[in-house]
C-alpha positions as CSV (number, residue, x, y, z in Angstrom):
1,X,13.8,13.0,-3.3
2,X,11.1,14.6,-1.5
3,X,7.9,13.8,0.3
4,X,5.0,12.2,-2.8
5,X,1.8,12.3,-2.1
6,X,0.1,9.0,-3.8
7,X,-2.9,9.1,-3.0
8,X,-5.2,10.6,0.0
9,X,-4.1,8.3,2.5
10,X,-0.6,7.1,1.1
11,X,3.0,8.8,1.0
12,X,6.0,8.0,0.3
13,X,8.7,10.1,2.3
14,X,12.6,9.6,2.7
15,X,12.6,10.0,6.1
16,X,10.0,7.4,6.8
17,X,10.6,3.5,6.3
18,X,13.5,5.0,3.5
19,X,10.9,6.5,1.2
20,X,8.8,2.9,0.4
21,X,4.8,3.7,0.1
22,X,3.4,4.1,3.6
23,X,0.2,4.7,5.2
24,X,-0.1,9.0,5.7
25,X,0.7,9.3,9.4
26,X,1.9,6.2,10.0
27,X,5.1,3.7,9.8
28,X,2.5,0.8,8.1
29,X,3.9,-0.1,4.8
30,X,1.4,-0.4,2.0
31,X,3.1,-3.8,1.3
32,X,2.7,-5.4,4.3
33,X,-1.4,-4.4,4.1
34,X,-1.6,-6.2,0.7
35,X,0.6,-9.3,2.2
36,X,-2.4,-9.6,4.5
37,X,-4.9,-9.4,1.9
38,X,-3.3,-11.7,0.0
39,X,-2.7,-14.3,3.0
40,X,-6.7,-14.0,3.1
41,X,-6.9,-11.6,6.2
42,X,-10.2,-9.4,5.8
43,X,-10.7,-5.8,5.9
44,X,-11.9,-5.6,9.3
45,X,-9.6,-7.7,11.0
46,X,-6.6,-5.7,8.9
47,X,-8.1,-2.8,10.8
48,X,-8.4,-4.3,13.6
49,X,-4.5,-5.6,13.9
50,X,-3.2,-2.1,13.1
51,X,-5.3,-0.7,16.2
52,X,-7.2,1.9,13.5
53,X,-4.9,3.1,12.2
54,X,-5.9,2.4,9.3
55,X,-9.5,2.6,7.5
56,X,-11.0,0.6,4.9
57,X,-10.7,3.4,2.9
58,X,-7.3,3.3,2.7
59,X,-6.9,-0.2,2.0
60,X,-9.2,0.4,-1.0
61,X,-6.9,3.3,-2.0
62,X,-3.4,0.8,-1.5
63,X,-5.4,-1.8,-3.7
64,X,-6.4,0.8,-6.5
65,X,-2.8,1.9,-6.5
66,X,-1.4,-1.7,-6.7
67,X,-4.1,-2.6,-9.5
68,X,-3.1,0.4,-11.6
69,X,1.0,0.0,-10.7
70,X,0.8,-3.3,-12.3
71,X,-1.0,-2.5,-15.3
72,X,1.0,0.3,-16.0
73,X,3.9,-2.3,-15.6
74,X,2.7,-5.5,-16.5
75,X,5.0,-6.1,-19.2
76,X,8.0,-6.0,-17.0
77,X,6.5,-9.1,-15.4
78,X,5.8,-10.6,-18.8
79,X,8.1,-14.1,-18.9
80,X,10.0,-15.0,-22.4
81,X,8.6,-18.0,-24.4
């Protein structure tokens, strides 16, 4: 696996966090920030907590990409009824 740019702010690099998507130039995994959002943390607080290592623009990209991924793979999450 080679390093892949997933967006302007997000990268998947096999040499960083086992290839999990991270914010460029950091070891902050995208899932960690998305988890903070789902727990109700404000964007400003997230930026502060990560000491400015990520920006609101980077968070917005993570949200946008996760929404796109969900739409593309929603059928994988449907329950058989």
